[in-house]
LODO-713882 format. One line per field, with one value per residue: residue number from 1; residue in three letters; z negated, y negated, x of N, C-alpha, C, CB in turn. Coordinates in nm, 4 decimals, decimal comma, padded with zeros to 6 digits. Each point is the difference from the previous one (the first is absolute). Glycine has a CB too. Layout:
// LODO-713882
n = c(NUM	...);
res = c(Ala	...);
nw = c(Z	...);
nv = c(Y	...);
nu = c(X	...);
caw = c(Z	...);
cav = c(Y	...);
cau = c(X	...);
cw = c(Z	...);
cv = c(Y	...);
cu = c(X	...);
cbw = c(Z	...);
cbv = c(Y	...);
cbu = c(X	...);
This chain:
// LODO-713882
n = c(1	2	3	4	5	6	7	8	9	10	11	12	13	14	15	16	17	18	19	20	21	22	23	24	25	26	27	28	29	30	31	32	33	34	35	36	37	38	39	40	41	42	43	44	45	46	47	48	49	50	51	52	53	54	55	56	57	58	59	60	61	62	63	64	65	66	67	68	69	70	71	72	73	74	75	76	77	78	79	80	81	82	83	84	85	86	87	88	89	90	91	92	93	94	95	96	97	98	99	100	101	102	103	104	105	106	107	108	109	110	111	112	113	114	115	116	117	118	119	120	121	122	123	124	125	126	127	128	129	130	131	132	133	134	135	136	137	138	139	140	141	142	143	144	145	146	147	148	149	150	151	152	153	154	155	156	157	158	159	160	161	162	163	164	165	166	167	168	169);
res = c(Ile	Asn	Pro	Asn	Ile	Asn	Ile	Ile	Ala	Val	Pro	Trp	Ser	Ala	Pro	Ala	Trp	Met	Lys	Thr	Ser	Gly	Ser	Leu	Leu	Gly	Gly	Ser	Leu	Glu	Glu	Lys	Tyr	Glu	Gly	Thr	Phe	Ala	Asp	Tyr	Leu	Val	Lys	Phe	Val	Lys	Glu	Tyr	Lys	Lys	His	Gly	Ile	Asn	Ile	Thr	His	Leu	Ser	Leu	Val	Asn	Glu	Pro	Phe	Val	Pro	Ile	Leu	Lys	Tyr	Pro	Thr	Met	Gln	Met	Asp	Gly	Leu	Gln	Ala	Ala	Ser	Ile	Val	Lys	Lys	Leu	Gly	Pro	Lys	Leu	Glu	Arg	Leu	Asp	His	Gln	Val	Lys	Ile	Leu	Gly	Trp	Asp	His	Asn	Val	Asn	Asn	Val	Gly	Thr	Tyr	Leu	Glu	Glu	Leu	Tyr	Glu	Asp	Glu	Glu	Ala	Ser	Lys	Tyr	Val	Ala	Gly	Thr	Ala	Tyr	His	Gly	Tyr	Gly	Gly	Asp	Tyr	Thr	Glu	Ala	Cys	Leu	Ile	Asp	Ser	Glu	Ile	Tyr	Pro	Gly	Lys	Glu	Leu	Phe	Leu	Thr	Glu	Ile	Thr	Glu	His	Ser	Gly	Ser	Asn	Asp);
nw = c(-01,9140	-00,0335	-00,2155	00,2226	00,2822	00,1375	00,0388	00,2970	-00,0151	00,3225	00,0149	00,2461	-00,0391	-00,1758	-00,0636	00,3171	-00,1409	00,0393	00,3432	00,2032	-00,0149	-00,1736	-00,1142	-00,2843	00,3103	-00,0375	-00,1250	-00,0950	-00,2696	00,1746	-00,0671	-00,1629	-00,1610	-00,1128	-00,2494	00,0663	-00,0013	-00,2930	-00,1114	00,1219	-00,1704	-00,2763	00,0382	00,0443	-00,2805	-00,1537	00,1032	-00,0988	-00,2887	-00,0333	00,0234	-00,2458	00,2883	-00,1466	00,3395	-00,1008	00,2875	00,1127	00,3009	00,0427	00,1146	-00,0437	00,2142	-00,0435	00,2984	-00,0231	00,2728	-00,1190	-00,1503	00,0236	-00,2791	-00,0862	00,2263	-00,1774	00,2729	-00,2705	00,2122	-00,2424	00,0189	-00,1526	-00,2162	-00,0884	-00,0387	-00,2013	-00,1829	-00,0706	-00,1140	-00,1626	-00,1843	-00,1826	-00,0115	-00,1048	-00,2327	-00,1273	-00,0296	-00,3063	00,2388	00,1398	00,2576	00,1123	00,2300	00,1392	00,2109	00,1907	-00,0835	00,2928	00,0582	-00,1439	00,2955	-00,0881	-00,2456	00,2845	-00,1520	-00,2299	-00,1517	00,1246	-00,1079	-00,2966	-00,0672	00,1187	-00,2147	-00,2394	-00,0455	00,0984	-00,1599	-00,2838	00,0911	00,1238	-00,2711	00,3077	00,2699	-00,0546	00,2086	00,1018	-00,0402	00,3171	00,1629	-00,0812	-00,0760	-00,2743	00,0047	00,1509	-00,1860	-00,2583	00,1201	00,0810	-00,2818	-00,1522	00,1896	-00,0116	-00,3098	-00,2222	-00,1578	00,2001	-00,1948	00,2644	-00,0420	00,1847	-00,0074	00,1938	00,0036	00,1627	-00,0022	00,3128	00,1657	-00,1858	-00,2725	00,0018	-00,0824);
nv = c(01,6846	-00,2876	-00,2377	-00,0193	00,0700	-00,2737	00,0252	-00,0973	-00,1032	00,0541	-00,1570	00,2031	-00,3009	-00,2631	00,1922	00,0631	-00,2826	-00,0855	00,0469	-00,2291	00,2871	-00,1132	00,2404	00,0732	-00,0677	-00,2606	-00,2466	-00,1704	-00,0061	-00,1647	-00,1965	00,0647	00,2500	-00,1787	00,0036	00,2835	00,1361	-00,1132	00,1384	00,2806	00,0136	-00,0620	00,2383	00,2060	-00,0642	00,0409	00,2942	00,1101	-00,1231	00,1853	00,2576	-00,1055	-00,1773	-00,2298	-00,0537	00,0194	-00,1246	-00,1717	00,0924	-00,2592	00,2914	00,2986	-00,1710	-00,3674	00,1499	00,2217	-00,1550	00,1165	00,2679	00,1566	-00,2204	-00,2708	-00,1653	-00,2605	-00,1049	-00,1219	-00,2040	00,0083	-00,1912	00,2083	00,0668	-00,3010	-00,0023	00,2406	-00,1110	-00,2608	00,1920	00,2057	-00,1807	-00,0949	00,2921	00,1423	-00,2194	00,1076	00,3252	00,0316	00,0592	-00,1898	00,0216	-00,0108	-00,1553	00,2701	-00,2498	00,2156	00,2219	00,0668	00,1720	-00,1328	-00,0561	-00,2426	-00,2166	-00,1638	-00,2012	00,2453	-00,1281	-00,2903	-00,0164	00,0903	-00,1732	-00,2913	-00,0188	-00,1529	00,1214	00,2887	00,0175	-00,0088	00,2773	00,1785	00,1985	00,0042	00,0085	00,2311	00,1178	00,1924	00,1730	-00,1471	-00,1329	-00,0141	00,0924	00,0775	-00,1080	-00,2637	-00,0758	00,0034	-00,1984	-00,2103	-00,0068	-00,0624	-00,2629	-00,1330	00,0290	-00,0537	00,1605	00,2394	00,2673	00,1260	00,1538	00,2340	-00,0990	00,2653	00,2567	00,1807	00,1885	-00,1518	00,0130	-00,2752	00,1150	-00,2183	00,2932);
nu = c(-00,1990	00,1190	-00,1734	00,2575	-00,1987	00,1168	-00,3362	00,1681	-00,3373	00,0792	-00,3276	00,0415	-00,1445	-00,0249	-00,2433	-00,0016	-00,0472	00,3266	-00,0190	-00,0122	-00,1562	-00,2660	00,2408	00,1161	00,1013	00,2280	00,0260	00,2056	-00,1406	-00,2442	00,2654	-00,2654	00,1673	00,2860	-00,1864	-00,1202	00,2880	00,0604	-00,2614	00,0835	00,2642	-00,1426	-00,2034	00,2378	00,1169	-00,2729	-00,0503	00,2795	-00,0515	-00,2614	00,2039	00,2426	00,1000	00,2275	-00,0831	00,3389	-00,0961	-00,2545	00,1391	-00,1854	-00,0239	00,1299	00,1999	-00,0015	00,0473	-00,2726	-00,1410	-00,2287	00,1330	-00,2406	00,0493	-00,1364	00,1808	-00,0194	00,1930	00,1363	00,1813	00,1739	-00,2558	-00,1793	00,2260	-00,0030	-00,3123	00,0014	00,2315	-00,1725	-00,2422	00,1834	00,1771	-00,2194	-00,1367	00,2650	00,0357	-00,2845	00,1138	00,0054	00,2505	00,2163	-00,2137	00,3344	-00,1835	00,1482	00,0473	-00,1128	-00,1536	00,2133	00,2290	00,2417	-00,1425	-00,2224	00,1543	-00,0352	00,0731	-00,1073	00,2300	-00,0258	-00,2915	00,0792	00,2419	-00,0851	-00,2683	00,2343	-00,2837	00,0754	00,2688	-00,1455	-00,1658	00,2646	00,0964	00,1000	-00,0526	-00,2315	00,2410	-00,2234	00,2675	-00,0942	00,2344	00,3497	00,2631	-00,2211	00,2943	-00,0701	-00,2412	00,1798	00,2163	-00,2161	-00,1336	00,2652	00,0648	-00,2859	-00,0684	00,2981	-00,2317	-00,1334	-00,0189	00,1215	-00,2943	00,1362	-00,3519	00,0769	00,2110	-00,2319	00,2790	-00,0397	00,2459	-00,0327	00,1827	00,2331	00,1150);
caw = c(-00,0416	-00,0120	00,0024	00,0556	00,1447	00,0856	00,0967	00,1069	00,0729	00,1338	00,0793	00,1448	00,0643	-00,0800	00,0428	00,1394	00,0114	-00,0143	00,1114	00,1321	00,0768	-00,0615	-00,0154	-00,0696	00,1038	00,0712	-00,0422	-00,1044	-00,1028	00,0349	-00,0889	-00,1019	-00,1040	-00,0662	-00,1445	-00,0352	00,0044	-00,1213	-00,1099	00,0215	-00,0454	-00,1463	-00,0531	00,0185	-00,1071	-00,1267	-00,0050	-00,0305	-00,1396	-00,0833	-00,0019	-00,0556	00,1039	00,0169	00,1271	-00,0304	00,1226	00,0934	00,1318	00,0534	00,0982	00,0580	00,1413	00,0456	00,1441	00,0750	00,0578	-00,0245	00,0135	-00,0419	-00,1450	-00,0359	00,0177	-00,0034	00,0342	-00,0827	00,0183	-00,1212	-00,0405	-00,0727	-00,1246	-00,0925	-00,0430	-00,0946	-00,1200	-00,0809	-00,0694	-00,0798	-00,1033	-00,1289	-00,0582	-00,0578	-00,1201	-00,1123	-00,0472	-00,1248	00,0302	00,1167	00,1310	00,0929	00,1393	00,0965	00,1352	00,1213	-00,0092	00,1322	00,0491	-00,0019	00,1330	00,0617	-00,0996	00,0678	-00,0841	-00,1141	-00,1277	00,0010	-00,0241	-00,1371	-00,1012	00,0119	-00,0633	-00,1384	-00,0947	00,0143	-00,0323	-00,1449	-00,0458	00,0673	-00,0688	00,0918	00,1296	00,0100	00,1333	00,0319	00,0492	00,1414	00,0979	-00,0304	-00,0930	-00,1336	-00,0748	00,0499	-00,0397	-00,1434	-00,0173	00,0502	-00,0926	-00,1276	00,0233	00,0378	-00,1069	-00,1239	-00,1148	00,0341	-00,0091	00,1226	-00,0252	00,1071	-00,0477	00,0769	00,0959	00,0237	00,0782	00,1396	00,0865	-00,0067	-00,1353	-00,0385	-00,1067);
cav = c(00,0818	-00,0903	-00,1373	-00,0918	00,0196	-00,1130	00,0266	-00,0998	00,0015	-00,0562	00,0130	00,0140	-00,0965	-00,0689	00,0437	-00,0360	-00,1296	-00,1067	00,0073	-00,0492	00,1111	00,0472	00,1439	00,0376	00,0300	-00,1157	-00,1345	-00,0639	-00,0659	-00,1360	-00,0974	-00,0461	00,1012	00,0259	-00,0062	00,1121	00,1199	-00,0057	00,0414	00,1423	00,0738	-00,0112	00,0879	00,1362	00,0246	00,0042	00,1219	00,1116	-00,0184	00,0516	00,1454	00,0334	00,0010	-00,1335	-00,0274	-00,0803	-00,0692	-00,0135	-00,0569	-00,0587	00,0909	00,1001	-00,0133	-00,1181	-00,0270	00,1083	-00,0379	00,0937	00,1435	00,0792	-00,0104	-00,1420	-00,0841	-00,1435	-00,0754	-00,1189	-00,0539	-00,0523	-00,1260	00,0325	00,0649	-00,1067	-00,0698	00,0866	00,0141	-00,1220	00,0119	00,1217	-00,0037	-00,0554	00,0848	00,1171	-00,0425	-00,0112	00,1335	00,0397	00,0760	-00,0551	00,0611	-00,0655	00,0004	00,0414	-00,0484	00,0781	00,1366	00,0627	00,0437	-00,1006	-00,0478	-00,0945	-00,1008	-00,1295	-00,1197	00,0146	-00,0311	-00,1422	-00,0791	00,0246	-00,0405	-00,1392	-00,0801	00,0029	00,0314	00,1425	00,0824	00,0184	00,1056	00,1262	00,0641	00,0676	00,0504	00,1430	00,0537	00,1392	00,0652	00,0351	-00,1044	-00,1005	00,0350	-00,0416	-00,0433	-00,1317	-00,0958	-00,0272	-00,0860	-00,1333	-00,0598	-00,0358	-00,1175	-00,1145	-00,0254	00,0568	00,0009	00,0699	00,1448	00,0753	00,1253	00,0906	00,0356	00,1063	00,0802	00,1346	00,0694	00,0336	-00,0383	-00,1446	-00,0391	-00,0157	00,0919);
cau = c(00,1122	00,1151	-00,0519	00,0998	00,0121	-00,0359	-00,1060	00,0006	-00,1270	00,0152	-00,1230	00,0170	-00,0877	-00,1011	-00,1332	-00,0306	-00,0671	00,0999	00,0943	-00,0384	-00,0566	-00,1230	00,0197	00,1223	00,0979	00,0539	-00,0352	00,0788	-00,0793	-00,0424	00,0632	-00,0953	-00,0124	00,1279	-00,0219	-00,0871	00,0849	00,0831	-00,0878	-00,0259	00,1182	00,0053	-00,1057	00,0512	00,0978	-00,0741	-00,0813	00,0902	00,0423	-00,1093	00,0130	00,1301	00,1026	00,0568	00,0661	00,1189	00,0414	-00,1108	00,0250	-00,1225	-00,0605	00,0885	00,0351	-00,0742	00,0067	-00,0634	-00,1299	-00,1100	00,0250	-00,1151	-00,0100	-00,0019	00,1179	-00,0287	00,1198	00,0242	00,1345	00,0620	-00,0636	-00,1219	00,0419	00,0408	-00,1211	-00,0710	00,0832	-00,0147	-00,1285	00,0025	00,1030	-00,0445	-00,1042	00,0668	00,0734	-00,0933	-00,0383	00,0664	00,1222	00,0683	-00,0167	00,0920	-00,0414	00,1012	-00,0228	00,0201	-00,0517	-00,0035	00,1307	00,1068	00,0374	-00,0925	-00,0377	-00,0071	00,0149	-00,0904	00,0647	00,0373	-00,1209	-00,0440	00,0970	00,0410	-00,1041	00,0485	-00,1067	-00,0334	00,1169	00,0166	-00,0905	00,0311	00,1125	00,0907	-00,0426	-00,0280	00,0268	-00,0292	00,1212	-00,0079	00,0255	00,1000	00,1070	-00,0408	00,1177	00,0374	-00,1031	00,0139	00,1176	-00,0355	-00,0951	00,0621	00,0830	-00,0840	-00,0974	00,0545	-00,0910	-00,1239	00,0108	-00,0248	-00,0697	-00,0387	-00,1340	-00,0632	00,0753	-00,0486	00,1026	-00,0263	00,1122	00,0249	00,0369	00,1406	00,0359);
cw = c(-00,0229	00,0085	00,0606	00,1514	00,0748	00,1000	00,1006	00,0783	00,1330	00,0770	00,1489	00,0739	-00,1063	00,0379	00,1385	00,0125	-00,0160	00,1255	00,1321	00,0837	-00,0525	-00,0272	-00,0856	00,0987	00,0702	-00,0560	-00,1045	-00,0992	00,0484	-00,1042	-00,1126	-00,1155	-00,0731	-00,1522	-00,0497	-00,0007	-00,1222	-00,1215	00,0060	-00,0511	-00,1522	-00,0636	00,0101	-00,1147	-00,1347	-00,0145	-00,0275	-00,1459	-00,0957	-00,0145	-00,0462	00,1009	00,0224	00,1345	-00,0339	00,1189	00,0980	00,1298	00,0526	00,0977	00,0504	00,1489	00,0677	00,1487	00,0840	00,0533	-00,0317	00,0283	-00,0431	-00,1519	-00,0363	00,0173	-00,0096	00,0277	-00,0866	00,0250	-00,1316	-00,0494	-00,0780	-00,1321	-00,1041	-00,0548	-00,1038	-00,1308	-00,0903	-00,0753	-00,0993	-00,1185	-00,1337	-00,0683	-00,0635	-00,1260	-00,1226	-00,0538	-00,1265	00,0221	00,1315	00,1252	00,0966	00,1431	00,0875	00,1382	00,1034	-00,0078	00,1368	00,0410	00,0008	00,1368	00,0618	-00,0961	00,0610	-00,0937	-00,1275	-00,1317	-00,0076	-00,0342	-00,1440	-00,1026	00,0100	-00,0418	-00,1501	-00,1005	00,0065	-00,0494	-00,1492	-00,0558	00,0602	-00,0605	00,0958	00,1265	-00,0076	00,1441	00,0106	00,0661	00,1425	00,0820	-00,0425	-00,1006	-00,1369	-00,0796	00,0415	-00,0433	-00,1472	-00,0282	00,0451	-00,0967	-00,1291	00,0146	00,0279	-00,1129	-00,1308	-00,1140	00,0289	-00,0052	00,1362	-00,0354	00,1291	-00,0451	00,0800	00,0884	00,0042	00,0895	00,1385	00,0841	-00,0051	-00,1363	-00,0124	-00,1151	-00,1239);
cv = c(-00,0872	-00,1439	-00,1006	00,0136	-00,1284	00,0452	-00,1150	00,0155	-00,0732	00,0169	00,0106	-00,1035	-00,0729	00,0595	-00,0566	-00,1405	-00,1181	-00,0148	-00,0508	00,1085	00,0439	00,1498	00,0248	00,0267	-00,1289	-00,1336	-00,0535	-00,0664	-00,1390	-00,0960	-00,0426	00,0998	00,0296	-00,0010	00,1152	00,1306	00,0039	00,0437	00,1502	00,0845	-00,0041	00,0907	00,1466	00,0368	00,0136	00,1287	00,1232	-00,0058	00,0547	00,1516	00,0446	00,0047	-00,1430	-00,0101	-00,0901	-00,0815	00,0014	-00,0616	-00,0552	00,0922	00,0968	-00,0284	-00,1177	-00,0328	00,1081	-00,0475	00,1056	00,1436	00,0739	00,0078	-00,1483	-00,0676	-00,1453	-00,0749	-00,1262	-00,0469	-00,0583	-00,1298	00,0269	00,0692	-00,1045	-00,0735	00,0817	00,0126	-00,1230	-00,0020	00,1166	-00,0085	-00,0550	00,0864	00,1250	-00,0363	-00,0083	00,1364	00,0360	00,0950	-00,0515	00,0829	-00,0785	00,0134	00,0399	-00,0520	00,1059	00,1358	00,0633	00,0343	-00,1137	-00,0616	-00,1012	-00,1085	-00,1401	-00,1163	00,0078	-00,0418	-00,1445	-00,0857	00,0148	-00,0580	-00,1460	-00,0975	00,0066	00,0389	00,1483	00,0870	00,0239	00,1095	00,1371	00,0592	00,0643	00,0472	00,1504	00,0432	00,1434	00,0583	00,0481	-00,1188	-00,1072	00,0505	-00,0576	-00,0564	-00,1409	-00,1063	-00,0369	-00,0892	-00,1424	-00,0700	-00,0459	-00,1218	-00,1241	-00,0391	00,0595	-00,0106	00,0673	00,1502	00,0630	00,1343	00,0780	00,0574	00,1100	00,0694	00,1394	00,0673	00,0352	-00,0570	-00,1499	-00,0486	-00,0214	00,0950	-00,0813);
cu = c(00,1228	-00,0494	00,0973	00,0173	-00,0400	-00,1056	-00,0004	-00,1296	00,0168	-00,1306	00,0311	-00,0842	-00,0804	-00,1359	-00,0333	-00,0602	00,0956	00,0871	-00,0568	-00,0665	-00,1362	00,0037	00,1236	00,1125	00,0422	-00,0452	00,0955	-00,0951	-00,0385	00,0556	-00,0934	-00,0158	00,1315	-00,0139	-00,0857	00,0795	00,0916	-00,0821	-00,0286	00,1167	00,0128	-00,1058	00,0420	00,0950	-00,0713	-00,0812	00,0866	00,0450	-00,1067	00,0074	00,1387	00,1135	00,0480	00,0713	00,1191	00,0483	-00,1174	00,0499	-00,1317	-00,0707	00,1071	00,0193	-00,0713	00,0091	-00,0665	-00,1354	-00,1057	00,0436	-00,1262	-00,0110	00,0101	00,1363	-00,0441	00,1293	00,0100	00,1421	00,0509	-00,0614	-00,1288	00,0334	00,0388	-00,1217	-00,0768	00,0775	-00,0142	-00,1324	00,0019	00,0964	-00,0458	-00,1063	00,0615	00,0762	-00,0897	-00,0456	00,0776	00,1173	00,0572	-00,0276	00,0876	-00,0524	00,1190	-00,0375	00,0311	-00,0679	-00,0241	00,1433	00,1016	00,0256	-00,0967	-00,0484	-00,0089	00,0250	-00,0836	00,0654	00,0449	-00,1209	-00,0477	00,0969	00,0428	-00,1090	00,0302	-00,1077	-00,0365	00,1147	00,0159	-00,0903	00,0334	00,1268	00,0982	-00,0664	-00,0212	00,0220	-00,0489	00,1239	-00,0083	00,0489	00,0975	00,1008	-00,0318	00,1175	00,0415	-00,1008	00,0135	00,1198	-00,0300	-00,0941	00,0666	00,0908	-00,0843	-00,0950	00,0505	-00,1016	-00,1328	00,0256	-00,0280	-00,0618	-00,0153	-00,1340	-00,0675	00,1021	-00,0621	00,1021	-00,0526	00,1134	00,0311	00,0443	00,1501	00,0270	00,0366);
cbw = c(00,1273	00,1025	-00,2003	-00,2187	-00,0286	-00,0264	-00,1710	00,0154	-00,2176	-00,0014	-00,1745	-00,0283	00,2082	-00,0143	-00,2415	00,0475	-00,0871	-00,2470	-00,1148	-00,0105	00,0507	00,1153	00,2240	-00,1860	00,0318	00,1992	00,0513	00,1594	-00,1825	00,1126	00,1918	00,1796	00,1332	00,1955	00,0123	00,0993	00,2530	00,1000	-00,0016	00,2004	00,2170	00,0190	00,0661	00,2517	00,1287	00,0039	00,1596	00,2397	00,0661	00,0739	00,1842	-00,1686	00,1103	-00,2496	00,1400	-00,1666	-00,0344	-00,1907	00,0456	-00,0302	00,0689	-00,1707	00,0056	-00,2236	-00,0413	-00,1425	00,1848	00,0583	-00,0422	00,2105	-00,0358	-00,1604	00,1464	-00,1653	00,2366	-00,1772	00,2429	00,0730	00,2017	00,2178	00,1297	00,1248	00,2244	00,1921	00,1294	00,1640	00,2010	00,2056	00,1812	00,0887	00,1711	00,2275	00,1465	00,0963	00,2365	-00,1145	-00,1234	-00,1508	-00,0508	-00,1548	-00,0458	-00,1365	-00,0771	00,0342	-00,2161	00,0650	00,1391	-00,1885	00,0293	00,1515	-00,1761	00,1591	00,2062	00,1216	-00,0145	00,1721	00,2406	00,0791	-00,0005	00,1828	00,1853	00,0635	00,0218	00,1963	00,2028	-00,0165	-00,0259	00,2141	-00,1922	-00,1939	00,1163	-00,1911	00,0217	00,0267	-00,2288	-00,0415	00,0778	00,0493	00,1875	00,0047	-00,0202	00,1955	00,1745	-00,0497	00,0332	00,2362	00,0975	-00,0697	00,0879	00,2396	00,1671	00,0750	-00,0746	00,1463	-00,2427	00,1166	-00,1927	00,0724	-00,0784	-00,0036	-00,0422	-00,0253	-00,2113	-00,0367	00,1480	00,1759	-00,0873	00,0752	00,1669);
cbv = c(00,1956	00,1726	00,0572	00,0093	00,2479	-00,1021	00,1305	00,0004	00,0080	00,0509	-00,1301	00,2458	00,1420	-00,2166	00,0128	00,2427	00,1082	00,0426	00,1918	-00,1625	00,0738	-00,1831	00,0448	00,0962	00,2302	00,1412	00,0509	-00,0373	00,1313	00,0851	-00,0796	-00,1253	00,0969	-00,1025	-00,2468	-00,1209	-00,0007	-00,1875	-00,2293	-00,0563	-00,0532	-00,2382	-00,1692	-00,0238	-00,1284	-00,2496	-00,1049	00,0037	-00,2051	-00,1915	00,0121	00,1251	00,2052	-00,0229	00,0219	00,1709	00,0660	-00,0236	00,1617	-00,2230	-00,1765	00,1708	00,2464	-00,0831	-00,1228	00,1741	-00,1246	-00,1800	-00,0286	00,1323	00,2331	00,0518	00,1740	00,0319	00,0892	00,0768	-00,0493	00,1090	-00,1146	00,0198	00,2007	-00,0259	-00,1114	00,1268	00,1437	-00,1223	-00,0978	00,1253	-00,0253	-00,2268	-00,0850	00,0990	-00,1266	-00,2169	00,0698	-00,0300	00,2060	-00,0903	00,0793	00,0472	-00,1789	00,2062	-00,2290	-00,1179	-00,0625	-00,1286	00,1716	00,1232	00,2171	00,1827	00,1401	00,0996	-00,1320	00,1855	00,2355	00,0446	00,0271	00,2070	00,2329	00,0687	00,0465	-00,1734	-00,2349	-00,0530	-00,0888	-00,2399	-00,1741	-00,0802	00,0397	00,0682	-00,1851	-00,0102	-00,1509	-00,0451	00,0659	00,1589	00,0439	-00,1755	00,0062	00,1736	00,2391	00,1089	00,0939	00,2199	00,1984	00,0796	00,1444	00,2400	00,1493	00,0713	-00,0004	-00,0610	-00,2072	-00,1930	-00,0077	-00,1149	-00,1038	00,0568	-00,2306	-00,1248	-00,1326	-00,0666	00,0919	00,0018	00,1902	-00,0253	00,1264	-00,2435	00,1744);
cbu = c(-00,0934	00,1560	-00,1324	00,1155	-00,0481	00,2307	-00,1400	00,2552	-00,1302	00,2483	-00,1242	00,0460	-00,0131	00,1394	-00,0736	-00,0362	-00,2052	00,0018	00,1026	00,1882	00,2312	-00,1217	-00,1095	-00,1363	-00,0995	00,0069	-00,2358	00,1948	00,1163	-00,2119	00,1378	-00,1200	-00,1845	00,1173	00,0208	-00,1983	-00,0074	00,1388	-00,1035	-00,1417	00,1138	00,0846	-00,1753	-00,0223	00,1762	-00,0115	-00,1636	00,0779	00,1338	-00,1426	-00,1677	-00,1221	-00,1024	00,0261	-00,2182	00,0633	00,2450	-00,1631	00,1921	00,1013	-00,1706	-00,0758	00,0381	00,0374	00,2103	00,1182	00,1177	-00,1656	00,2504	00,0198	00,1018	-00,1826	00,1152	-00,1908	-00,0105	-00,1652	-00,0496	00,2063	00,0985	-00,1251	00,0792	00,2163	-00,0130	-00,1007	00,1626	00,1430	-00,1162	-00,0592	00,1592	00,0515	-00,1651	00,0187	00,1554	-00,0754	-00,0530	-00,2173	-00,0860	00,1778	-00,2387	00,1950	-00,1746	00,0526	00,0518	00,2154	-00,1047	-00,2112	-00,1149	00,1020	00,1090	-00,0698	00,1093	-00,1592	00,0444	-00,1131	00,0736	00,1785	-00,0637	-00,1133	00,0776	00,1505	-00,1781	00,1640	-00,0875	-00,1475	00,1091	00,0620	-00,1765	-00,1097	-00,1489	00,1293	00,1242	-00,1674	00,1985	-00,2502	00,0411	-00,1945	-00,2227	-00,1663	00,1689	-00,1795	00,0748	00,1125	-00,1528	-00,1068	00,1499	00,0293	-00,1769	-00,0110	00,1793	00,0148	-00,1897	00,2328	00,1078	-00,0779	-00,0690	00,1926	-00,1218	00,2440	-00,0193	-00,2168	00,2144	-00,2460	00,0993	-00,2526	-00,0607	-00,1671	-00,1962	00,0064	00,0808);
């Protein structure tokens, strides 16, 4: 209906066989599969494109600091994110449409050193278009001001919010 719509894709987990837990629940990506995970994400984008859906933005994983829950999760720190981005970025650049990589994709209050580890890696940073935040747990407005001052030129996105007592307005 609207060919100009932005589609942000956010995986919750790599396939179980790529993870330390051997399960979709919990664990982290095994280092030896970082390149394979990058290929997996590119294939995902290509398959959607075959069906007329252009993914415009891609996060590496939803809520990268969440431990095992009753739904798929995968922990990932900023150092591993940077390593994957360096493998993924050049592959996305070769596609026939632009796909921007987003970093973080979780709450503003527990980002820790993730963004520093990701953005201060010069090679990785050049492939990351911006930061994705969720509207829970922390001061979104303050985080956006801090991010825009520390990482000028990076885009900011609010990618998830559900109305409940922990949501920011």
